[in-house]
C-alpha positions as CSV (number, residue, x, y, z in Angstrom):
1,M,0.0,0.0,0.0
2,K,1.3,3.4,-0.9
3,A,1.5,6.2,1.6
4,S,-0.9,9.2,1.4
5,G,0.7,11.8,-0.9
6,E,2.7,9.3,-3.0
7,I,2.2,9.7,-6.8
8,D,1.4,6.5,-8.7
9,T,3.2,7.1,-12.0
10,R,1.6,4.0,-13.6
11,G,-1.9,5.4,-13.2
12,E,-2.9,2.6,-10.8
13,M,-5.4,3.2,-8.0
14,S,-4.2,2.5,-4.5
15,E,-6.2,2.3,-1.3
16,V,-6.3,5.2,1.2
17,P,-6.8,4.6,4.9
18,M,-10.2,6.0,5.9
19,P,-10.1,8.0,9.1
20,N,-12.3,7.0,12.0
21,H,-14.8,9.9,12.1
22,A,-18.5,10.2,13.0
23,T,-19.3,11.8,9.6
24,R,-19.1,9.5,6.6
25,V,-15.9,10.1,4.7
26,L,-16.8,11.5,1.3
27,R,-14.7,10.3,-1.6
28,V,-13.9,13.2,-4.0
29,S,-12.0,13.1,-7.3
30,L,-10.4,16.3,-8.6
31,P,-9.3,15.9,-12.2
32,M,-6.9,18.7,-13.2
33,M,-5.9,17.4,-16.6
34,N,-5.6,20.9,-18.0
35,L,-3.1,22.0,-15.4
36,V,0.0,23.8,-17.0
37,P,2.4,24.3,-14.1
38,G,3.6,27.9,-13.9
39,G,1.4,29.1,-16.7
40,M,-2.1,29.6,-15.2
41,G,-1.7,32.3,-12.6
42,G,-4.2,32.4,-9.8
43,S,-6.2,29.4,-11.0
44,E,-3.2,27.1,-10.5
45,T,-2.7,28.5,-7.0
46,Y,-6.4,27.9,-6.2
47,A,-6.5,24.4,-7.5
48,V,-3.3,23.2,-5.7
49,E,-3.9,25.0,-2.4
50,L,-7.5,23.7,-2.3
51,A,-6.3,20.2,-2.8
52,K,-3.7,20.6,0.0
53,A,-6.4,21.9,2.4
54,L,-8.8,19.1,1.5
55,A,-6.1,16.5,2.0
56,A,-5.7,17.6,5.6
57,M,-9.3,17.1,6.4
58,E,-10.6,13.9,8.1
59,D,-14.1,13.8,6.6
60,V,-13.1,13.8,2.9
61,A,-10.7,11.5,0.9
62,I,-9.5,13.2,-2.2
63,T,-7.6,11.9,-5.2
64,V,-6.2,14.4,-7.8
65,G,-5.9,13.6,-11.5
66,L,-2.9,15.3,-13.1
67,P,-1.1,15.3,-16.5
68,A,2.2,13.5,-16.3
69,T,4.1,16.9,-16.8
70,A,2.6,18.2,-13.6
71,A,4.0,15.4,-11.4
72,Q,5.7,16.6,-8.2
73,P,7.0,14.2,-5.6
74,D,6.2,16.5,-2.6
75,L,2.5,17.1,-3.2
76,P,0.6,16.3,0.1
77,F,-2.2,14.5,-1.6
78,R,-2.7,11.3,-3.5
79,S,-2.4,11.7,-7.3
80,V,-3.1,9.7,-10.4
81,L,-1.1,10.6,-13.5
82,A,-2.5,10.1,-17.0
83,G,-1.4,11.3,-20.4
84,S,1.1,14.0,-21.3
85,V,0.8,17.6,-22.4
86,R,1.6,18.2,-26.1
87,G,1.9,21.2,-28.3
88,G,3.5,24.6,-28.2
89,S,0.9,27.1,-27.1
90,S,-0.9,26.9,-23.8
91,A,-4.2,26.3,-25.6
92,S,-2.8,23.3,-27.5
93,R,-1.1,21.9,-24.4
94,R,-4.5,22.1,-22.5
95,L,-6.3,20.4,-25.4
96,G,-3.6,17.8,-25.8
97,S,-3.9,16.7,-22.2
98,Q,-7.7,16.7,-22.3
99,L,-7.8,14.4,-25.4
100,T,-5.4,12.0,-23.7
101,A,-7.5,12.1,-20.5
102,E,-10.7,11.3,-22.4
103,V,-9.4,7.8,-23.2
104,S,-7.5,7.3,-19.9
105,S,-8.8,4.2,-18.1
106,P,-7.2,5.2,-14.7
107,M,-8.8,8.6,-14.9
108,R,-12.2,7.2,-15.7
109,Q,-11.9,4.7,-12.9
110,L,-10.9,7.5,-10.5
111,I,-14.2,9.3,-11.2
112,R,-16.3,6.2,-11.1
113,D,-15.0,5.3,-7.6
114,S,-15.7,8.7,-6.2
115,D,-18.9,10.0,-4.5
116,V,-18.4,13.5,-6.1
117,V,-16.3,14.7,-9.0
118,H,-15.0,18.3,-8.8
119,Y,-13.3,20.1,-11.7
120,P,-11.4,22.9,-10.0
121,L,-9.9,24.1,-13.3
122,T,-13.4,24.2,-14.9
123,V,-12.8,21.9,-17.9
124,P,-14.6,18.6,-17.4
125,S,-11.9,16.1,-18.5
126,P,-12.6,13.3,-18.4
127,R,-16.3,13.9,-18.5
128,P,-18.3,12.5,-15.6
129,P,-20.5,9.4,-16.3
130,R,-24.3,10.0,-16.3
131,G,-25.6,10.4,-12.8
132,K,-22.3,11.1,-11.1
133,P,-22.7,14.3,-8.9
134,A,-20.4,16.9,-10.5
135,V,-19.1,20.3,-9.3
136,V,-17.4,22.8,-11.6
137,T,-15.4,25.8,-10.5
138,L,-15.8,28.9,-12.7
139,L,-13.4,31.5,-11.6
140,D,-14.8,34.4,-13.6
141,T,-16.7,35.3,-16.8
142,Q,-14.1,37.7,-18.2
143,H,-14.7,36.2,-21.7
144,H,-18.2,37.6,-21.5
145,D,-17.4,40.9,-19.8
146,F,-14.3,41.7,-21.9
147,P,-14.6,39.5,-25.1
148,D,-12.2,41.7,-27.0
149,H,-9.4,40.4,-24.7
150,F,-9.8,36.9,-26.3
151,S,-9.2,35.4,-29.7
152,S,-12.2,33.9,-31.5
153,A,-10.7,30.5,-30.9
154,E,-10.4,31.1,-27.2
155,L,-14.0,32.4,-27.0
156,W,-15.2,29.2,-28.8
157,Y,-13.1,27.1,-26.4
158,R,-14.6,28.8,-23.3
159,K,-18.1,28.5,-24.6
160,F,-17.9,24.7,-24.9
161,R,-15.4,24.0,-22.1
162,Y,-16.3,26.6,-19.5
163,D,-19.9,27.8,-20.0
164,R,-21.8,24.6,-21.0
165,P,-20.2,22.4,-18.3
166,S,-21.0,25.0,-15.7
167,Q,-24.6,25.1,-16.8
168,R,-24.9,21.3,-16.7
169,A,-23.1,20.9,-13.3
170,D,-25.0,20.0,-10.1
171,A,-23.3,23.0,-8.5
172,V,-20.9,25.8,-9.5
173,V,-18.2,27.1,-7.1
174,T,-16.9,30.6,-7.7
175,I,-14.6,32.8,-5.7
176,S,-16.4,36.1,-5.0
177,E,-19.9,37.5,-4.8
178,F,-19.0,39.6,-7.8
179,C,-18.4,36.5,-9.9
180,K,-21.6,34.8,-8.6
181,E,-23.7,37.7,-9.9
182,R,-21.9,37.7,-13.3
183,I,-22.3,34.0,-13.7
184,N,-26.0,34.2,-13.0
185,S,-26.3,37.2,-15.4
186,H,-24.3,35.7,-18.3
187,L,-25.1,32.0,-18.0
188,G,-28.5,32.0,-16.4
189,I,-27.5,29.6,-13.7
190,P,-29.8,29.9,-10.7
191,L,-28.2,31.7,-7.7
192,D,-28.9,28.7,-5.4
193,R,-26.6,26.5,-7.6
194,I,-23.7,29.0,-7.4
195,H,-21.6,28.9,-4.2
196,V,-18.9,31.4,-3.2
197,A,-15.7,30.2,-1.6
198,H,-13.2,33.0,-1.1
199,L,-9.6,32.1,-1.7
200,G,-7.1,31.9,1.1
201,V,-3.7,33.2,2.3
202,D,-1.4,30.9,4.2
203,A,-0.4,33.3,7.0
204,R,2.5,31.0,8.0
205,A,4.3,31.9,4.8
206,F,4.4,35.6,5.4
207,E,6.5,37.7,7.8
208,P,4.9,41.2,8.0
209,N,7.4,44.0,7.7
210,T,6.0,47.0,9.7
211,G,9.2,48.9,9.5
212,R,11.2,50.7,6.8
213,R,10.5,49.8,3.2
214,Q,12.4,50.3,-0.1
215,D,11.7,52.9,-2.7
216,F,9.8,50.8,-5.3
217,V,6.2,50.0,-6.3
218,L,5.5,46.3,-7.0
219,Y,3.0,44.8,-9.5
220,P,3.0,41.0,-9.8
221,A,0.8,40.1,-12.7
222,R,1.0,38.3,-16.0
223,G,1.1,40.5,-19.1
224,W,-2.5,39.9,-20.0
225,P,-4.6,42.8,-21.4
226,H,-6.8,43.2,-18.4
227,K,-3.9,43.6,-16.1
228,N,-3.5,47.2,-17.3
229,H,0.2,47.6,-17.3
230,A,0.4,50.5,-19.7
231,R,-1.8,52.7,-17.6
232,L,0.2,51.8,-14.5
233,I,3.4,52.9,-16.2
234,E,1.9,56.2,-17.1
235,A,0.6,56.7,-13.6
236,M,4.1,56.0,-12.3
237,R,5.4,58.8,-14.4
238,L,3.2,61.1,-12.4
239,V,4.3,59.5,-9.1
240,R,7.9,60.1,-10.1
241,E,7.3,63.8,-10.5
242,H,6.9,63.9,-6.7
243,H,9.1,60.9,-5.9
244,P,11.8,60.8,-8.6
245,E,13.7,57.9,-7.0
246,T,10.7,55.5,-7.0
247,R,11.0,52.6,-9.3
248,L,8.4,50.1,-10.7
249,V,9.1,46.4,-10.3
250,L,7.0,44.0,-12.5
251,T,7.0,40.3,-12.0
252,G,5.0,37.5,-13.8
253,G,4.9,35.7,-17.1
254,A,4.2,37.0,-20.6
255,L,5.7,40.5,-19.8
256,D,7.5,40.5,-23.1
257,T,4.2,41.7,-24.6
258,L,4.8,45.1,-22.9
259,G,7.6,46.0,-25.4
260,L,10.0,48.8,-24.5
261,V,9.6,50.2,-21.0
262,P,11.3,53.2,-19.3
263,D,14.6,52.5,-17.6
264,W,13.0,53.0,-14.1
265,V,10.8,50.0,-14.8
266,E,12.4,46.7,-13.8
267,V,10.9,43.7,-15.5
268,R,11.9,40.6,-13.6
269,G,9.5,38.2,-15.2
270,L,8.7,34.9,-13.4
271,V,10.3,34.9,-10.0
272,S,10.6,32.2,-7.3
273,R,8.1,32.2,-4.5
274,T,10.9,33.2,-2.1
275,E,11.8,36.2,-4.2
276,L,8.2,37.3,-4.5
277,L,7.7,37.1,-0.7
278,N,10.8,39.3,-0.2
279,L,9.5,41.8,-2.7
280,Y,6.2,42.0,-0.8
281,R,8.1,42.7,2.4
282,E,10.3,45.4,0.9
283,A,8.0,47.3,-1.5
284,A,6.8,50.7,-0.6
285,C,3.5,49.8,-2.1
286,L,1.7,47.2,-4.1
287,A,-0.1,48.7,-7.1
288,F,-2.9,46.5,-8.5
289,P,-4.5,48.3,-11.5
290,S,-6.4,45.3,-13.0
291,L,-9.5,46.0,-15.0
292,Y,-11.0,42.7,-14.0
293,E,-10.5,40.3,-11.2
294,G,-12.5,37.3,-10.1
295,F,-10.8,37.5,-6.7
296,G,-7.3,39.0,-6.6
297,L,-4.8,37.2,-4.4
298,P,-1.7,39.5,-4.7
299,P,-3.4,42.4,-2.7
300,L,-4.1,40.0,0.2
301,E,-0.6,38.5,0.0
302,A,0.8,42.0,0.1
303,M,-1.4,42.8,3.1
304,A,-0.2,39.7,4.9
305,S,3.4,40.9,4.3
306,G,2.7,44.4,5.8
307,C,2.8,46.0,2.4
308,P,0.4,49.0,1.7
309,V,-1.9,48.4,-1.2
310,A,-3.4,50.6,-3.9
311,A,-6.0,48.7,-5.9
312,S,-8.4,49.1,-8.7
313,C,-12.1,49.4,-7.8
314,A,-13.0,47.0,-10.7
315,G,-14.4,43.5,-10.4
316,S,-14.1,41.8,-7.0
317,L,-11.4,44.0,-5.6
318,P,-13.5,46.2,-3.4
319,E,-15.2,43.1,-2.0
320,I,-11.8,41.5,-1.2
321,C,-9.8,44.5,-0.1
322,G,-12.5,46.3,1.9
323,D,-11.1,49.3,3.8
324,A,-7.5,47.9,3.9
325,A,-6.5,49.4,0.5
326,V,-6.6,52.7,-1.3
327,M,-9.0,52.2,-4.2
328,F,-8.9,54.0,-7.6
329,D,-10.5,54.0,-11.0
330,P,-8.3,51.8,-13.2
331,F,-9.0,54.0,-16.3
332,D,-8.0,57.2,-14.5
333,I,-4.2,57.6,-14.5
334,T,-4.3,60.6,-12.2
335,S,-6.5,58.8,-9.7
336,M,-4.1,55.8,-9.9
337,A,-1.0,57.9,-9.2
338,S,-2.7,59.8,-6.3
339,S,-3.8,56.5,-4.7
340,I,-0.3,55.0,-5.0
341,M,1.2,58.0,-3.3
342,S,-1.5,57.9,-0.6
343,A,-0.9,54.2,0.0
344,M,2.8,54.8,0.5
345,Q,2.2,57.5,3.0
346,T,-0.9,56.1,5.0
347,R,0.5,54.4,8.0
348,T,-2.9,52.9,9.1
349,L,-3.0,50.7,6.0
350,T,-0.4,48.2,7.2
351,P,-2.2,47.0,10.4
352,R,-5.6,47.0,8.7
353,G,-4.2,44.9,5.9
354,I,-2.5,42.4,8.1
355,E,-5.7,41.9,10.0
356,R,-7.8,41.6,6.9
357,A,-5.5,39.0,5.3
358,R,-5.9,36.8,8.4
359,T,-9.6,36.4,7.7
360,Y,-9.0,34.6,4.4
361,T,-7.7,31.0,4.9
362,W,-7.5,28.0,2.7
363,D,-9.1,25.9,5.4
364,R,-12.2,28.1,5.3
365,C,-12.2,27.9,1.5
366,A,-11.9,24.1,1.6
367,R,-14.7,23.7,4.2
368,K,-17.0,25.6,1.9
369,H,-16.2,23.2,-0.8
370,V,-17.0,20.2,1.4
371,E,-20.4,21.7,2.2
372,V,-21.1,21.9,-1.6
373,Y,-19.8,18.3,-2.1
374,R,-22.1,16.9,0.6
375,A,-25.1,18.8,-0.7
376,V,-24.7,17.5,-4.3
377,A,-23.9,13.9,-3.0
378,S,-27.1,13.8,-1.0
379,N,-29.4,14.9,-3.8
Protein backbone atom coordinates (compact mmCIF):
# COMPACT_ATOMS: atom_id res chain seq x y z
CA MET A 1 0.00 0.00 0.00
CA LYS A 2 1.29 3.43 -0.90
CA ALA A 3 1.51 6.21 1.65
CA SER A 4 -0.86 9.16 1.38
CA GLY A 5 0.69 11.76 -0.91
CA GLU A 6 2.66 9.27 -3.03
CA ILE A 7 2.20 9.67 -6.75
CA ASP A 8 1.40 6.55 -8.72
CA THR A 9 3.20 7.13 -12.02
CA ARG A 10 1.62 4.02 -13.56
CA GLY A 11 -1.89 5.39 -13.17
CA GLU A 12 -2.88 2.56 -10.80
CA MET A 13 -5.38 3.18 -8.02
CA SER A 14 -4.19 2.50 -4.47
CA GLU A 15 -6.17 2.33 -1.28
CA VAL A 16 -6.26 5.22 1.16
CA PRO A 17 -6.82 4.56 4.87
CA MET A 18 -10.16 5.99 5.91
CA PRO A 19 -10.12 8.03 9.12
CA ASN A 20 -12.34 7.03 12.00
CA HIS A 21 -14.83 9.88 12.06
CA ALA A 22 -18.49 10.22 13.01
CA THR A 23 -19.29 11.80 9.65
CA ARG A 24 -19.12 9.51 6.63
CA VAL A 25 -15.94 10.07 4.71
CA LEU A 26 -16.75 11.52 1.30
CA ARG A 27 -14.66 10.32 -1.63
CA VAL A 28 -13.92 13.21 -4.00
CA SER A 29 -12.03 13.11 -7.28
CA LEU A 30 -10.44 16.30 -8.58
CA PRO A 31 -9.34 15.92 -12.22
CA MET A 32 -6.90 18.69 -13.19
CA MET A 33 -5.86 17.40 -16.57
CA ASN A 34 -5.60 20.90 -18.03
CA LEU A 35 -3.05 22.01 -15.42
CA VAL A 36 -0.04 23.77 -16.97
CA PRO A 37 2.40 24.32 -14.06
CA GLY A 38 3.63 27.90 -13.89
CA GLY A 39 1.37 29.06 -16.70
CA MET A 40 -2.05 29.59 -15.17
CA GLY A 41 -1.66 32.32 -12.56
CA GLY A 42 -4.19 32.39 -9.75
CA SER A 43 -6.22 29.44 -11.04
CA GLU A 44 -3.23 27.15 -10.49
CA THR A 45 -2.71 28.53 -6.98
CA TYR A 46 -6.37 27.94 -6.19
CA ALA A 47 -6.46 24.35 -7.46
CA VAL A 48 -3.27 23.24 -5.72
CA GLU A 49 -3.92 25.02 -2.40
CA LEU A 50 -7.49 23.72 -2.32
CA ALA A 51 -6.26 20.16 -2.80
CA LYS A 52 -3.72 20.59 -0.02
CA ALA A 53 -6.36 21.90 2.39
CA LEU A 54 -8.82 19.14 1.50
CA ALA A 55 -6.13 16.49 1.96
CA ALA A 56 -5.66 17.64 5.56
CA MET A 57 -9.34 17.06 6.44
CA GLU A 58 -10.63 13.90 8.06
CA ASP A 59 -14.13 13.82 6.57
CA VAL A 60 -13.06 13.77 2.90
CA ALA A 61 -10.71 11.52 0.95
CA ILE A 62 -9.46 13.17 -2.23
CA THR A 63 -7.58 11.91 -5.24
CA VAL A 64 -6.24 14.38 -7.79
CA GLY A 65 -5.87 13.57 -11.47
CA LEU A 66 -2.87 15.25 -13.09
CA PRO A 67 -1.14 15.25 -16.47
CA ALA A 68 2.24 13.55 -16.33
CA THR A 69 4.06 16.85 -16.79
CA ALA A 70 2.55 18.18 -13.55
CA ALA A 71 3.99 15.41 -11.38
CA GLN A 72 5.69 16.58 -8.20
CA PRO A 73 6.98 14.18 -5.55
CA ASP A 74 6.21 16.45 -2.60
CA LEU A 75 2.50 17.07 -3.17
CA PRO A 76 0.64 16.27 0.07
CA PHE A 77 -2.24 14.49 -1.60
CA ARG A 78 -2.74 11.25 -3.52
CA SER A 79 -2.42 11.70 -7.27
CA VAL A 80 -3.08 9.66 -10.36
CA LEU A 81 -1.15 10.57 -13.49
CA ALA A 82 -2.54 10.13 -16.97
CA GLY A 83 -1.42 11.33 -20.36
CA SER A 84 1.08 13.96 -21.35
CA VAL A 85 0.84 17.58 -22.42
CA ARG A 86 1.56 18.17 -26.08
CA GLY A 87 1.89 21.17 -28.35
CA GLY A 88 3.54 24.57 -28.18
CA SER A 89 0.87 27.05 -27.11
CA SER A 90 -0.92 26.94 -23.78
CA ALA A 91 -4.20 26.28 -25.58
CA SER A 92 -2.81 23.31 -27.50
CA ARG A 93 -1.14 21.93 -24.37
CA ARG A 94 -4.47 22.07 -22.54
CA LEU A 95 -6.32 20.43 -25.42
CA GLY A 96 -3.63 17.77 -25.80
CA SER A 97 -3.87 16.70 -22.18
CA GLN A 98 -7.66 16.69 -22.31
CA LEU A 99 -7.81 14.44 -25.39
CA THR A 100 -5.42 12.02 -23.72
CA ALA A 101 -7.47 12.09 -20.52
CA GLU A 102 -10.68 11.29 -22.38
CA VAL A 103 -9.39 7.80 -23.19
CA SER A 104 -7.50 7.30 -19.93
CA SER A 105 -8.76 4.23 -18.08
CA PRO A 106 -7.21 5.23 -14.71
CA MET A 107 -8.83 8.65 -14.88
CA ARG A 108 -12.24 7.23 -15.70
CA GLN A 109 -11.87 4.73 -12.86
CA LEU A 110 -10.91 7.54 -10.49
CA ILE A 111 -14.18 9.33 -11.22
CA ARG A 112 -16.32 6.18 -11.08
CA ASP A 113 -14.96 5.31 -7.64
CA SER A 114 -15.72 8.73 -6.15
CA ASP A 115 -18.89 10.03 -4.53
CA VAL A 116 -18.44 13.45 -6.14
CA VAL A 117 -16.26 14.72 -8.98
CA HIS A 118 -15.05 18.33 -8.82
CA TYR A 119 -13.31 20.12 -11.70
CA PRO A 120 -11.38 22.94 -9.97
CA LEU A 121 -9.90 24.09 -13.28
CA THR A 122 -13.37 24.19 -14.89
CA VAL A 123 -12.75 21.92 -17.89
CA PRO A 124 -14.59 18.58 -17.42
CA SER A 125 -11.95 16.14 -18.54
CA PRO A 126 -12.56 13.26 -18.35
CA ARG A 127 -16.30 13.86 -18.49
CA PRO A 128 -18.31 12.46 -15.59
CA PRO A 129 -20.51 9.42 -16.26
CA ARG A 130 -24.25 9.98 -16.30
CA GLY A 131 -25.65 10.38 -12.79
CA LYS A 132 -22.31 11.15 -11.11
CA PRO A 133 -22.66 14.27 -8.91
CA ALA A 134 -20.44 16.94 -10.49
CA VAL A 135 -19.15 20.30 -9.29
CA VAL A 136 -17.43 22.82 -11.57
CA THR A 137 -15.40 25.83 -10.48
CA LEU A 138 -15.85 28.88 -12.67
CA LEU A 139 -13.38 31.54 -11.55
CA ASP A 140 -14.83 34.39 -13.61
CA THR A 141 -16.72 35.32 -16.75
CA GLN A 142 -14.15 37.69 -18.20
CA HIS A 143 -14.70 36.19 -21.66
CA HIS A 144 -18.23 37.62 -21.53
CA ASP A 145 -17.37 40.91 -19.82
CA PHE A 146 -14.27 41.66 -21.94
CA PRO A 147 -14.60 39.48 -25.09
CA ASP A 148 -12.17 41.70 -26.99
CA HIS A 149 -9.40 40.39 -24.73
CA PHE A 150 -9.75 36.94 -26.30
CA SER A 151 -9.25 35.44 -29.73
CA SER A 152 -12.23 33.93 -31.51
CA ALA A 153 -10.71 30.47 -30.92
CA GLU A 154 -10.41 31.10 -27.18
CA LEU A 155 -13.98 32.39 -26.99
CA TRP A 156 -15.19 29.25 -28.76
CA TYR A 157 -13.13 27.10 -26.41
CA ARG A 158 -14.56 28.79 -23.32
CA LYS A 159 -18.12 28.51 -24.58
CA PHE A 160 -17.87 24.74 -24.85
CA ARG A 161 -15.37 24.00 -22.07
CA TYR A 162 -16.35 26.63 -19.47
CA ASP A 163 -19.92 27.80 -20.00
CA ARG A 164 -21.76 24.62 -20.96
CA PRO A 165 -20.17 22.38 -18.29
CA SER A 166 -21.00 25.01 -15.66
CA GLN A 167 -24.61 25.14 -16.83
CA ARG A 168 -24.88 21.33 -16.65
CA ALA A 169 -23.12 20.87 -13.30
CA ASP A 170 -25.01 20.03 -10.12
CA ALA A 171 -23.25 22.98 -8.47
CA VAL A 172 -20.88 25.76 -9.47
CA VAL A 173 -18.21 27.09 -7.12
CA THR A 174 -16.87 30.57 -7.67
CA ILE A 175 -14.58 32.84 -5.69
CA SER A 176 -16.45 36.08 -5.03
CA GLU A 177 -19.94 37.50 -4.79
CA PHE A 178 -19.03 39.62 -7.81
CA CYS A 179 -18.42 36.46 -9.86
CA LYS A 180 -21.59 34.83 -8.59
CA GLU A 181 -23.65 37.74 -9.90
CA ARG A 182 -21.88 37.75 -13.27
CA ILE A 183 -22.27 33.97 -13.72
CA ASN A 184 -25.97 34.25 -12.99
CA SER A 185 -26.30 37.19 -15.37
CA HIS A 186 -24.34 35.72 -18.30
CA LEU A 187 -25.10 32.01 -18.05
CA GLY A 188 -28.52 32.00 -16.41
CA ILE A 189 -27.45 29.56 -13.70
CA PRO A 190 -29.77 29.94 -10.69
CA LEU A 191 -28.19 31.69 -7.72
CA ASP A 192 -28.88 28.74 -5.42
CA ARG A 193 -26.63 26.55 -7.57
CA ILE A 194 -23.70 29.01 -7.38
CA HIS A 195 -21.60 28.90 -4.20
CA VAL A 196 -18.94 31.42 -3.15
CA ALA A 197 -15.71 30.16 -1.60
CA HIS A 198 -13.24 33.00 -1.08
CA LEU A 199 -9.62 32.07 -1.68
CA GLY A 200 -7.09 31.93 1.12
CA VAL A 201 -3.72 33.19 2.26
CA ASP A 202 -1.36 30.94 4.20
CA ALA A 203 -0.36 33.34 6.98
CA ARG A 204 2.48 31.02 8.03
CA ALA A 205 4.31 31.86 4.80
CA PHE A 206 4.37 35.60 5.44
CA GLU A 207 6.49 37.69 7.80
CA PRO A 208 4.91 41.16 7.98
CA ASN A 209 7.36 44.04 7.72
CA THR A 210 6.01 46.99 9.69
CA GLY A 211 9.25 48.95 9.49
CA ARG A 212 11.21 50.71 6.78
CA ARG A 213 10.50 49.79 3.18
CA GLN A 214 12.41 50.31 -0.05
CA ASP A 215 11.65 52.88 -2.74
CA PHE A 216 9.82 50.80 -5.33
CA VAL A 217 6.25 49.98 -6.29
CA LEU A 218 5.49 46.31 -7.01
CA TYR A 219 3.04 44.82 -9.49
CA PRO A 220 3.03 40.98 -9.75
CA ALA A 221 0.84 40.07 -12.72
CA ARG A 222 1.04 38.27 -16.03
CA GLY A 223 1.11 40.46 -19.12
CA TRP A 224 -2.53 39.87 -20.02
CA PRO A 225 -4.55 42.80 -21.43
CA HIS A 226 -6.83 43.20 -18.41
CA LYS A 227 -3.85 43.61 -16.09
CA ASN A 228 -3.55 47.20 -17.33
CA HIS A 229 0.25 47.55 -17.28
CA ALA A 230 0.37 50.45 -19.75
CA ARG A 231 -1.78 52.75 -17.59
CA LEU A 232 0.22 51.82 -14.50
CA ILE A 233 3.44 52.88 -16.20
CA GLU A 234 1.86 56.21 -17.14
CA ALA A 235 0.61 56.67 -13.57
CA MET A 236 4.10 55.96 -12.27
CA ARG A 237 5.43 58.81 -14.44
CA LEU A 238 3.18 61.10 -12.40
CA VAL A 239 4.31 59.51 -9.14
CA ARG A 240 7.94 60.10 -10.10
CA GLU A 241 7.29 63.82 -10.53
CA HIS A 242 6.89 63.89 -6.73
CA HIS A 243 9.10 60.90 -5.86
CA PRO A 244 11.78 60.76 -8.59
CA GLU A 245 13.67 57.86 -7.00
CA THR A 246 10.68 55.52 -6.97
CA ARG A 247 10.97 52.56 -9.34
CA LEU A 248 8.36 50.14 -10.66
CA VAL A 249 9.07 46.41 -10.35
CA LEU A 250 7.05 44.02 -12.51
CA THR A 251 6.96 40.26 -12.01
CA GLY A 252 5.01 37.54 -13.79
CA GLY A 253 4.93 35.69 -17.09
CA ALA A 254 4.24 37.00 -20.59
CA LEU A 255 5.68 40.45 -19.78
CA ASP A 256 7.49 40.52 -23.13
CA THR A 257 4.18 41.75 -24.57
CA LEU A 258 4.81 45.13 -22.92
CA GLY A 259 7.55 46.05 -25.39
CA LEU A 260 10.03 48.76 -24.45
CA VAL A 261 9.62 50.24 -20.98
CA PRO A 262 11.32 53.23 -19.26
CA ASP A 263 14.65 52.54 -17.57
CA TRP A 264 13.03 53.00 -14.13
CA VAL A 265 10.79 49.99 -14.78
CA GLU A 266 12.41 46.72 -13.76
CA VAL A 267 10.88 43.70 -15.54
CA ARG A 268 11.86 40.61 -13.59
CA GLY A 269 9.47 38.15 -15.22
CA LEU A 270 8.71 34.91 -13.44
CA VAL A 271 10.34 34.86 -10.02
CA SER A 272 10.56 32.24 -7.31
CA ARG A 273 8.08 32.21 -4.47
CA THR A 274 10.85 33.21 -2.07
CA GLU A 275 11.79 36.23 -4.19
CA LEU A 276 8.15 37.33 -4.47
CA LEU A 277 7.69 37.14 -0.69
CA ASN A 278 10.80 39.28 -0.23
CA LEU A 279 9.45 41.82 -2.72
CA TYR A 280 6.17 42.02 -0.80
CA ARG A 281 8.09 42.68 2.41
CA GLU A 282 10.31 45.35 0.87
CA ALA A 283 8.03 47.27 -1.52
CA ALA A 284 6.85 50.75 -0.61
CA CYS A 285 3.46 49.82 -2.06
CA LEU A 286 1.70 47.17 -4.10
CA ALA A 287 -0.14 48.69 -7.08
CA PHE A 288 -2.91 46.53 -8.51
CA PRO A 289 -4.54 48.34 -11.48
CA SER A 290 -6.37 45.33 -12.96
CA LEU A 291 -9.46 46.02 -15.05
CA TYR A 292 -11.02 42.72 -14.03
CA GLU A 293 -10.50 40.25 -11.19
CA GLY A 294 -12.55 37.30 -10.06
CA PHE A 295 -10.76 37.50 -6.73
CA GLY A 296 -7.27 39.03 -6.60
CA LEU A 297 -4.76 37.18 -4.42
CA PRO A 298 -1.74 39.54 -4.70
CA PRO A 299 -3.38 42.37 -2.70
CA LEU A 300 -4.10 39.96 0.16
CA GLU A 301 -0.61 38.47 0.01
CA ALA A 302 0.84 41.98 0.10
CA MET A 303 -1.36 42.85 3.09
CA ALA A 304 -0.18 39.71 4.89
CA SER A 305 3.39 40.95 4.32
CA GLY A 306 2.66 44.38 5.79
CA CYS A 307 2.82 46.03 2.37
CA PRO A 308 0.43 48.96 1.73
CA VAL A 309 -1.94 48.36 -1.20
CA ALA A 310 -3.41 50.65 -3.86
CA ALA A 311 -5.96 48.69 -5.88
CA SER A 312 -8.43 49.11 -8.69
CA CYS A 313 -12.12 49.41 -7.84
CA ALA A 314 -12.96 46.97 -10.65
CA GLY A 315 -14.40 43.47 -10.38
CA SER A 316 -14.13 41.75 -7.03
CA LEU A 317 -11.35 43.95 -5.62
CA PRO A 318 -13.52 46.23 -3.44
CA GLU A 319 -15.16 43.10 -1.98
CA ILE A 320 -11.82 41.48 -1.21
CA CYS A 321 -9.78 44.50 -0.09
CA GLY A 322 -12.46 46.29 1.95
CA ASP A 323 -11.06 49.32 3.80
CA ALA A 324 -7.53 47.90 3.91
CA ALA A 325 -6.49 49.39 0.55
CA VAL A 326 -6.65 52.73 -1.26
CA MET A 327 -9.00 52.20 -4.19
CA PHE A 328 -8.89 53.96 -7.58
CA ASP A 329 -10.50 54.04 -11.01
CA PRO A 330 -8.27 51.83 -13.21
CA PHE A 331 -9.02 53.96 -16.29
CA ASP A 332 -8.01 57.22 -14.55
CA ILE A 333 -4.22 57.61 -14.53
CA THR A 334 -4.30 60.64 -12.22
CA SER A 335 -6.47 58.80 -9.69
CA MET A 336 -4.14 55.82 -9.88
CA ALA A 337 -1.04 57.93 -9.23
CA SER A 338 -2.69 59.76 -6.34
CA SER A 339 -3.78 56.49 -4.73
CA ILE A 340 -0.31 54.96 -5.04
CA MET A 341 1.23 57.97 -3.29
CA SER A 342 -1.48 57.90 -0.63
CA ALA A 343 -0.90 54.19 0.03
CA MET A 344 2.83 54.77 0.45
CA GLN A 345 2.16 57.46 3.04
CA THR A 346 -0.88 56.12 4.96
CA ARG A 347 0.48 54.36 8.04
CA THR A 348 -2.86 52.86 9.11
CA LEU A 349 -3.04 50.66 6.01
CA THR A 350 -0.45 48.15 7.23
CA PRO A 351 -2.21 47.00 10.43
CA ARG A 352 -5.60 46.97 8.68
CA GLY A 353 -4.16 44.89 5.85
CA ILE A 354 -2.49 42.36 8.14
CA GLU A 355 -5.74 41.87 10.03
CA ARG A 356 -7.84 41.56 6.87
CA ALA A 357 -5.51 39.00 5.29
CA ARG A 358 -5.90 36.79 8.38
CA THR A 359 -9.63 36.40 7.67
CA TYR A 360 -8.96 34.61 4.36
CA THR A 361 -7.73 31.04 4.90
CA TRP A 362 -7.45 27.97 2.68
CA ASP A 363 -9.05 25.90 5.43
CA ARG A 364 -12.18 28.08 5.31
CA CYS A 365 -12.16 27.87 1.51
CA ALA A 366 -11.90 24.07 1.62
CA ARG A 367 -14.66 23.71 4.20
CA LYS A 368 -17.01 25.64 1.95
CA HIS A 369 -16.21 23.20 -0.85
CA VAL A 370 -16.97 20.24 1.41
CA GLU A 371 -20.39 21.74 2.18
CA VAL A 372 -21.06 21.86 -1.56
CA TYR A 373 -19.78 18.30 -2.11
CA ARG A 374 -22.06 16.92 0.61
CA ALA A 375 -25.06 18.83 -0.72
CA VAL A 376 -24.73 17.46 -4.27
CA ALA A 377 -23.89 13.94 -3.04
CA SER A 378 -27.09 13.81 -0.98
CA ASN A 379 -29.39 14.93 -3.82
